FINU-98149 format. One record per atom (N, C-alpha, C): x, y, z. Coordinates in steps of 0.2 Angstrom, whole numbers, padded with zeros to 4 digits, always signed. Layout:
<atoms>
XYZ;...
</atoms>
This chain:
<atoms>
-0058-0136+0029;-0061-0133+0023;-0058-0135+0017;-0062-0138+0012;-0058-0140+0006;-0055-0134+0002;-0049-0136-0001;-0046-0130-0004;-0050-0126-0009;-0054-0130-0013;-0058-0126-0018;-0063-0121-0015;-0065-0122-0009;-0070-0118-0005;-0066-0112-0003;-0060-0113+0000;-0057-0107+0003;-0052-0104-0002;-0051-0106-0008;-0046-0103-0013;-0047-0096-0014;-0054-0094-0015;-0055-0087-0017;-0053-0082-0010;-0054-0085-0004;-0053-0081+0002;-0045-0081+0002;-0042-0086+0001;-0034-0086+0002;-0031-0082-0003;-0034-0082-0009;-0031-0078-0015;-0031-0071-0014;-0037-0069-0011;-0038-0062-0010;-0034-0059-0005;-0030-0063-0001;-0026-0060+0004;-0020-0056+0001;-0018-0057-0005;-0012-0054-0008;-0013-0047-0009;-0009-0043-0006;-0010-0035-0006;-0004-0032-0007;-0002-0027-0003;+0003-0022-0004;+0006-0019+0002;+0010-0013+0002;+0012-0009+0007;+0018-0005+0005;+0022-0002+0011;+0027+0003+0008;+0031+0006+0014;+0036+0010+0011;+0041+0014+0016;+0040+0021+0014;+0041+0025+0019;+0042+0032+0017;+0048+0034+0013;+0048+0037+0008;+0054+0039+0004;+0055+0046+0003;+0052+0050+0007;+0053+0057+0006;+0060+0059+0009;+0064+0063+0005;+0070+0065+0008;+0070+0072+0012;+0074+0072+0017;+0074+0078+0021;+0077+0084+0017;+0074+0090+0018;+0077+0096+0015;+0084+0097+0017;+0088+0099+0012;+0095+0100+0014;+0096+0108+0015;+0100+0109+0020;+0102+0116+0022;+0107+0119+0018;+0107+0125+0016;+0112+0128+0012;+0116+0133+0016;+0122+0132+0017;+0126+0136+0022;+0127+0143+0019;+0127+0148+0023;+0127+0155+0021;+0135+0157+0019;+0136+0162+0015;+0143+0163+0013;+0146+0167+0019;+0153+0167+0019;+0157+0170+0024;+0156+0178+0023;+0157+0181+0029;+0156+0189+0029;+0162+0192+0025;+0160+0198+0022;+0165+0202+0019;+0170+0204+0023;+0177+0204+0021;+0182+0206+0025;+0181+0214+0027;+0182+0216+0033;+0181+0223+0035;+0185+0228+0031;+0191+0226+0029;+0195+0231+0024;+0191+0232+0018;+0188+0227+0015;+0185+0228+0009;+0179+0232+0010;+0175+0232+0015;+0170+0236+0017;+0172+0244+0017;+0178+0245+0020;+0181+0251+0021;+0183+0254+0015;+0185+0250+0010;+0188+0253+0004;+0182+0255-0001;+0176+0253+0001;+0170+0254-0003;+0164+0256+0001;+0165+0262+0005;+0160+0264+0010;+0154+0266+0006;+0154+0269+0000;+0149+0272-0003;+0145+0268-0008;+0148+0262-0009;+0145+0257-0013;+0140+0252-0010;+0134+0252-0012;+0130+0247-0009;+0132+0240-0012;+0133+0235-0008;+0135+0229-0010;+0129+0226-0015;+0132+0223-0020;+0127+0220-0025;+0123+0214-0022;+0117+0213-0025;+0113+0208-0023;+0116+0201-0025;+0118+0197-0021;+0121+0191-0023;+0115+0185-0024;+0117+0180-0027;+0112+0175-0028;+0111+0171-0021;+0115+0172-0016;+0114+0169-0010;+0108+0169-0007;+0105+0175-0006;+0098+0176-0003;+0093+0172-0007;+0093+0171-0013;+0088+0168-0017;+0089+0160-0017;+0095+0158-0016;+0097+0151-0016;+0092+0147-0012;+0091+0148-0006;+0087+0144-0002;+0080+0143-0005;+0077+0149-0007;+0070+0149-0010;+0070+0144-0016;+0075+0145-0020;+0075+0141-0027;+0076+0134-0025;+0080+0132-0020;+0081+0125-0018;+0075+0122-0015;+0072+0126-0011;+0066+0124-0008;+0060+0122-0013;+0059+0126-0018;+0054+0125-0023;+0056+0119-0027;+0062+0118-0028;+0064+0112-0032;+0063+0106-0028;+0064+0106-0022;+0064+0100-0017;+0056+0098-0016;+0052+0103-0017;+0045+0102-0015;+0041+0100-0022;+0044+0102-0027;+0040+0100-0034;+0041+0093-0035;+0036+0090-0038;+0035+0083-0040;+0033+0083-0048;+0038+0080-0052;+0036+0080-0059;+0030+0075-0060;+0026+0076-0065;+0020+0072-0067;+0022+0065-0067;+0017+0061-0066;+0019+0053-0066;+0022+0051-0072;+0019+0054-0078;+0021+0052-0085;+0029+0053-0085;+0032+0058-0082;+0039+0060-0083;+0043+0057-0078;+0040+0053-0073;+0045+0050-0068;+0048+0043-0071;+0054+0042-0068;+0057+0036-0070;+0054+0030-0066;+0055+0024-0068;+0052+0018-0065;+0053+0018-0057;+0060+0020-0055;+0061+0019-0048;+0058+0025-0044;+0057+0031-0047;+0054+0036-0044;+0046+0035-0043;+0043+0032-0048;+0036+0030-0048;+0035+0025-0043;+0039+0020-0042;+0038+0015-0037;+0039+0018-0030;+0043+0023-0030;+0044+0026-0023;+0038+0030-0021;+0035+0034-0026;+0029+0037-0025;+0023+0033-0023;+0023+0027-0026;+0018+0022-0024;+0019+0020-0017;+0025+0018-0015;+0027+0016-0008;+0025+0022-0003;+0027+0028-0005;+0025+0033+0000;+0018+0034+0001;+0014+0033-0004;+0007+0034-0003;+0004+0028+0001;+0007+0022+0000;+0004+0016+0004;+0007+0017+0011;+0012+0020+0012;+0015+0021+0019;+0010+0025+0023;+0007+0030+0020;+0002+0035+0023;-0005+0031+0025;-0006+0026+0021;-0012+0022+0022;-0012+0018+0028;-0013+0021+0034;-0012+0017+0040;-0019+0014+0042;-0024+0016+0040;-0031+0013+0041;-0036+0015+0036;-0040+0010+0035;-0046+0012+0030;-0051+0007+0031;-0057+0009+0029;-0063+0004+0028;-0065+0005+0021;-0068+0000+0018;-0070+0000+0011;-0075-0005+0009;-0079-0004+0004;-0083-0009+0001;-0079-0013-0004;-0080-0019-0004;-0076-0023-0009;-0080-0028-0013;-0079-0029-0019;-0082-0034-0023;-0076-0039-0026;-0077-0045-0025;-0073-0050-0027;-0075-0055-0033;-0072-0055-0038;-0074-0059-0044;-0068-0064-0046;-0071-0070-0046;-0066-0075-0048;-0066-0076-0056;-0061-0081-0058;-0060-0082-0065;-0066-0085-0069;-0071-0087-0065;-0077-0090-0068;-0083-0085-0068;-0081-0079-0066;-0086-0074-0066;-0091-0073-0060;-0090-0077-0055;-0094-0077-0049;-0091-0071-0045;-0096-0067-0042;-0094-0061-0039;-0098-0061-0032;-0094-0060-0027;-0096-0059-0020;-0094-0052-0017;-0097-0049-0012;-0095-0043-0010;-0095-0043-0002;-0093-0037+0001;-0092-0037+0008;-0089-0030+0010;-0086-0031+0016;-0083-0025+0019;-0076-0027+0021;-0071-0022+0019;-0064-0023+0021;-0062-0018+0026;-0058-0020+0031;-0056-0015+0036;-0049-0017+0038;-0045-0012+0038;-0037-0012+0039;-0035-0007+0044;-0031-0010+0049;-0028-0006+0054;-0021-0008+0054;-0016-0004+0051;-0009-0006+0051;-0006-0004+0058;-0001-0008+0060;+0002-0014+0057;-0002-0020+0060;-0003-0025+0055;-0004-0031+0057;-0012-0033+0057;-0016-0029+0057;-0023-0031+0058;-0028-0029+0051;-0032-0034+0050;-0036-0034+0044;-0042-0038+0045;-0048-0036+0041;-0054-0040+0042;-0058-0040+0035;-0059-0046+0032;-0064-0046+0027;-0070-0049+0030;-0076-0045+0029;-0083-0048+0031;-0087-0049+0024;-0088-0055+0022;-0092-0056+0016;-0099-0056+0017;-0103-0053+0012;-0110-0052+0013;-0113-0059+0012;-0119-0060+0014;-0123-0066+0013;-0125-0067+0006;-0125-0072+0003;-0125-0079+0006;-0118-0082+0008;-0113-0079+0007;-0106-0081+0009;-0106-0081+0017;-0103-0086+0019;-0102-0086+0027;-0094-0086+0029;-0090-0083+0024;-0083-0082+0025;-0081-0076+0029;-0076-0076+0033;-0073-0070+0036;-0066-0072+0036;-0062-0066+0035;-0054-0067+0036;-0052-0062+0041;-0049-0064+0046;-0047-0059+0051;-0039-0060+0053;-0035-0055+0052;-0028-0055+0054;-0028-0051+0061;-0025-0054+0066;-0024-0050+0073;-0017-0048+0074;-0013-0048+0070;-0006-0045+0071;-0001-0051+0071;-0003-0057+0072;+0001-0063+0072;-0001-0068+0068;-0008-0069+0067;-0010-0075+0063;-0016-0072+0059;-0017-0076+0053;-0023-0075+0049;-0028-0081+0049;-0034-0079+0051;-0039-0085+0051;-0044-0084+0045;-0045-0090+0042;-0050-0090+0037;-0056-0094+0040;-0061-0090+0041;-0067-0093+0045;-0073-0094+0041;-0076-0101+0041;-0082-0102+0038;-0087-0103+0043;-0092-0098+0044;-0096-0099+0050;-0102-0104+0048;-0103-0106+0042;-0108-0111+0040;-0106-0118+0042;-0099-0119+0041;-0096-0125+0043;-0094-0126+0050;-0092-0120+0053;-0089-0120+0059;-0082-0121+0059;-0078-0119+0054;-0071-0121+0053;-0067-0114+0054;-0061-0115+0056;-0056-0110+0057;-0049-0112+0055;-0047-0110+0049;-0040-0111+0047;-0035-0106+0048;-0030-0107+0052;-0025-0102+0054;-0019-0102+0050;-0016-0096+0048;-0010-0096+0045;-0006-0091+0049;+0001-0092+0049;+0005-0086+0051;+0006-0081+0046;+0005-0074+0049;+0006-0069+0044;+0012-0069+0040;+0018-0071+0044;+0024-0071+0040;+0025-0076+0035;+0020-0081+0034;+0020-0086+0029;+0014-0084+0024;+0011-0079+0024;+0006-0077+0020;+0007-0071+0016;+0004-0069+0011;+0005-0063+0007;+0003-0057+0011;-0001-0058+0016;-0003-0052+0020;+0002-0048+0023;+0008-0051+0024;+0014-0047+0027;+0015-0041+0022;+0014-0041+0016;+0015-0035+0012;+0010-0029+0013;+0004-0031+0016;+0000-0026+0018;+0000-0023+0025;+0002-0028+0029;+0001-0027+0036;+0007-0026+0040;+0013-0027+0037;+0019-0025+0041;+0020-0018+0042;+0024-0016+0047;+0025-0009+0049;+0029-0005+0044;+0034-0009+0040;+0038-0005+0035;+0038-0010+0029;+0036-0007+0023;+0036-0012+0017;+0039-0008+0012;+0042-0012+0007;+0045-0009+0001;+0043-0014-0005;+0038-0012-0009;+0036-0016-0014;+0042-0019-0019;+0047-0015-0020;+0052-0017-0024;+0056-0022-0020;+0056-0022-0014;+0060-0027-0010;+0056-0034-0009;+0049-0033-0008;+0045-0039-0006;+0043-0042-0012;+0042-0039-0018;+0040-0042-0024;+0045-0041-0029;+0045-0045-0034;+0049-0045-0040;+0044-0041-0045;+0046-0034-0046;+0041-0030-0050;+0044-0031-0057;+0039-0033-0061;+0040-0034-0069;+0038-0027-0073;+0033-0023-0070;+0031-0017-0074;+0027-0013-0070;+0028-0006-0071;+0023-0001-0068;+0022+0004-0073;+0015+0005-0074;+0013+0009-0080;+0008+0014-0078;+0008+0020-0081;+0003+0025-0080;-0002+0025-0085;-0009+0025-0083;-0014+0025-0088;-0018+0031-0087;-0023+0033-0091;-0027+0039-0090;-0030+0040-0083;-0032+0035-0080;-0035+0036-0074;-0033+0031-0068;-0027+0028-0070;-0025+0023-0065;-0017+0022-0066;-0014+0019-0061;-0007+0017-0061;-0007+0009-0059;-0004+0005-0063;-0004-0002-0062;+0003-0005-0061;+0003-0009-0056;+0010-0012-0055;+0009-0019-0055;+0013-0022-0059;+0013-0030-0060;+0019-0033-0057;+0018-0038-0053;+0024-0041-0049;+0023-0048-0048;+0028-0051-0046;+0028-0059-0044;+0029-0059-0037;+0026-0064-0033;+0027-0065-0026;+0029-0072-0026;+0035-0074-0024;+0037-0081-0024;+0036-0084-0017;+0033-0080-0012;+0033-0083-0005;+0025-0085-0004;+0021-0086-0009;+0014-0088-0007;+0013-0095-0007;+0007-0097-0005;+0006-0104-0004;+0007-0108-0011;+0011-0113-0011;+0012-0118-0016;+0016-0115-0022;+0020-0109-0021;+0024-0107-0027;+0023-0100-0028;+0024-0097-0034;+0024-0090-0035;+0017-0088-0038;+0015-0082-0036;+0009-0079-0038;+0010-0073-0042;+0006-0072-0047;+0006-0065-0051;+0001-0060-0047;+0004-0054-0047;+0000-0049-0043;-0001-0043-0048;-0006-0040-0048;-0007-0033-0051;-0011-0029-0047;-0007-0024-0044;-0010-0019-0040;-0012-0013-0044;-0018-0010-0042;-0021-0004-0046;-0022+0002-0041;-0019+0007-0043;-0020+0014-0039;-0023+0019-0043;-0027+0023-0039;-0029+0029-0043;-0024+0034-0045;-0024+0037-0051;-0019+0041-0054;-0018+0047-0050;-0023+0050-0048;-0023+0057-0045;-0020+0056-0038;-0022+0052-0034;-0021+0051-0027;-0016+0045-0025;-0015+0041-0030;-0011+0035-0029;-0014+0030-0023;-0021+0031-0022;-0024+0027-0017;-0026+0020-0020;-0025+0015-0016;-0026+0008-0018;-0033+0007-0020;-0035+0005-0026;-0041+0004-0029;-0043-0003-0030;-0038-0008-0030;-0040-0015-0030;-0034-0019-0033;-0035-0025-0034;-0029-0030-0036;-0032-0036-0039;-0028-0039-0043;-0029-0046-0045;-0023-0050-0043;-0025-0056-0041;-0020-0061-0039;-0021-0068-0043;-0016-0070-0046;-0016-0077-0050;-0012-0082-0046;-0015-0087-0043;-0011-0091-0039;-0007-0096-0043;-0002-0100-0040;+0002-0104-0044;-0001-0109-0048;-0008-0111-0047;-0011-0115-0051;-0015-0112-0057;-0015-0105-0057;-0018-0101-0062;-0025-0099-0060;-0027-0099-0054;-0033-0097-0052;-0033-0090-0050;-0037-0086-0054;-0037-0078-0053;-0043-0076-0049;-0041-0071-0045;-0046-0067-0041;-0045-0060-0041;-0050-0056-0043;-0050-0049-0043;-0054-0045-0038;-0051-0041-0034;-0054-0037-0029;-0054-0029-0031;-0060-0026-0031;-0061-0019-0032;-0064-0016-0026;-0061-0010-0024;-0063-0006-0018;-0067+0000-0020;-0071+0001-0016;-0075+0007-0017;-0077+0010-0010;-0080+0017-0010;-0082+0020-0004;-0076+0019+0002;-0070+0021+0000;-0065+0020+0004;-0065+0026+0009;-0064+0024+0016;-0064+0029+0021;-0058+0028+0025;-0053+0033+0025;-0047+0033+0028;-0047+0037+0034;-0052+0040+0036;-0052+0045+0042;-0054+0042+0048;-0058+0037+0048;-0061+0034+0055;-0057+0028+0057;-0054+0028+0063;-0050+0022+0065;-0055+0016+0067;-0053+0010+0064;-0058+0005+0066;-0057+0003+0073;-0062-0001+0076;-0061-0003+0083;-0056-0009+0083;-0051-0009+0087;-0046-0014+0088;-0049-0021+0090;-0055-0021+0093;-0058-0027+0096;-0061-0031+0090;-0062-0028+0084;-0064-0031+0078;-0059-0036+0075;-0053-0036+0077;-0048-0040+0074;-0046-0046+0079;-0050-0047+0083;-0049-0053+0088;-0051-0059+0085;-0047-0064+0084;-0049-0071+0081;-0052-0075+0086;-0058-0077+0085;-0062-0082+0090;-0058-0088+0091;-0058-0091+0097;-0055-0097+0098;-0059-0103+0095;-0065-0103+0095;-0069-0108+0091;-0075-0105+0087;-0077-0108+0082;-0082-0106+0078;-0088-0111+0078;-0094-0109+0080;-0100-0114+0080;-0103-0113+0073;-0104-0119+0070;-0108-0119+0064;-0115-0116+0064;-0117-0112+0059;-0123-0110+0059;-0128-0114+0055;-0134-0114+0057;-0139-0119+0053;-0142-0116+0047;
</atoms>
């Protein structure tokens, strides 16, 4: 398949992922018992209420509270995004893909982590992208071609690996909070032909992934927008099987 024909499909593979960053609650030890002789010397005095009984409640509230996104440090905000992505084990979504020339195609995106992903492009496009856990195939059913890539050598590893850390996998240049979204700007030096620029877009309220823009090393940009995202229904694992051969359609 010519590079120009498959470039939008390859570029749209750049995605995301994450590690759980929530800390376990710390236990607060109880204070030692009062000595018996002290109790005997003050038999009629009710022991005063000490802050010990309230300490666990106060600590628990503090550990569970999360400051607004605007008040978070850069590191904490990245950790929140990572945590949200970690919980995104599976989803189906409609997608629209627009290249830098303004041409738009649409289709269905299905993800089942770890390792599995599927882009089904709507007609008139004949492209499919399937990741089966080991390889990624870019399939053109009209031409009957199938180009295979190792997941470890493609940007898909950031979306499909079992444990991901955006700060570790990307060189993050900026993360900012806007009225209705959070945008993370990064550079991926492990993509085809050199470094690519990546912009990940998240919903501000839920930190659910809403889309991304990838600019490849040659400056070719592709934007993906997600809608009708369904995170409840598990996809059929058989939908991620890469066919051995592809017959061209007439």
